[in-house]
C-alpha positions as CSV (number, residue, x, y, z in Angstrom):
1,M,-13.1,12.0,21.8
2,S,-9.3,11.8,21.8
3,K,-7.3,12.1,18.6
4,A,-4.6,9.5,17.7
5,K,-1.2,11.0,18.0
6,S,0.6,11.2,14.7
7,P,3.8,9.1,14.3
8,T,7.0,10.8,14.7
9,L,9.3,11.3,11.7
10,K,11.6,8.7,13.2
11,Q,8.7,6.3,13.4
12,Q,7.7,7.0,9.8
13,M,11.3,6.5,8.6
14,D,11.6,3.2,10.5
15,E,8.4,1.9,9.0
16,L,9.5,3.1,5.6
17,A,12.8,1.1,6.0
18,A,10.7,-2.0,6.9
19,V,8.5,-1.5,3.8
20,I,11.6,-1.2,1.6
21,E,13.1,-4.4,3.1
22,K,9.9,-6.3,2.4
23,L,9.7,-4.9,-1.1
24,E,13.2,-6.2,-1.7
25,D,12.1,-9.9,-0.9
26,P,11.6,-11.8,-4.2
27,E,9.1,-14.0,-2.5
28,V,6.6,-11.1,-2.0
29,S,3.5,-11.4,-4.3
30,L,2.7,-8.7,-6.8
31,E,-0.5,-7.8,-4.9
32,D,1.5,-7.5,-1.6
33,S,4.1,-5.5,-3.3
34,L,1.6,-3.0,-4.6
35,V,0.1,-2.6,-1.1
36,L,3.6,-2.1,0.3
37,Y,4.4,0.4,-2.4
38,E,1.2,2.4,-1.7
39,R,2.1,2.4,2.0
40,G,5.6,3.4,1.3
41,M,4.5,6.4,-0.9
42,S,2.1,7.4,1.9
43,L,4.9,7.4,4.3
44,V,7.1,9.5,2.0
45,G,4.3,12.0,1.7
46,A,3.8,12.3,5.4
47,A,7.5,12.6,6.1
48,T,7.9,15.2,3.4
49,Q,5.1,17.2,5.1
50,A,6.7,17.0,8.5
51,L,10.0,18.1,7.1
52,E,8.4,21.0,5.3
53,A,6.6,22.0,8.6
54,A,9.8,21.8,10.5
55,E,11.5,24.0,7.9
56,Q,8.7,26.6,8.2
57,R,9.2,26.6,12.0
58,V,12.9,27.2,11.6
59,A,12.4,29.9,9.1
60,M,10.3,31.8,11.8
61,I,13.2,31.6,14.3
62,G,15.7,34.3,14.0
63,A,17.8,36.8,15.9
64,N,15.7,39.2,18.0
65,D,12.6,37.1,17.3
66,E,12.4,38.4,13.8
67,I,10.7,36.2,11.2
68,R,13.0,35.5,8.4
69,P,13.1,32.8,5.7
70,I,15.8,30.1,5.6
71,D,18.3,30.3,2.8
72,S,17.7,27.5,0.4
């Protein structure tokens, strides 16, 4: 059984931009707006997780292969 590949951060951001564009349309119904909002929040959560994972990976890369945190 093969797992579906997760969308890239770029793909998530592109989809989020499309969701925002649709939400800005005054002709979109309230129900559709709620569905779009939920999808947008899901994308924000997934993108945040991807960025946090990348930050953790960067924190592990250091001089002489030392593990060191990133300065926040």
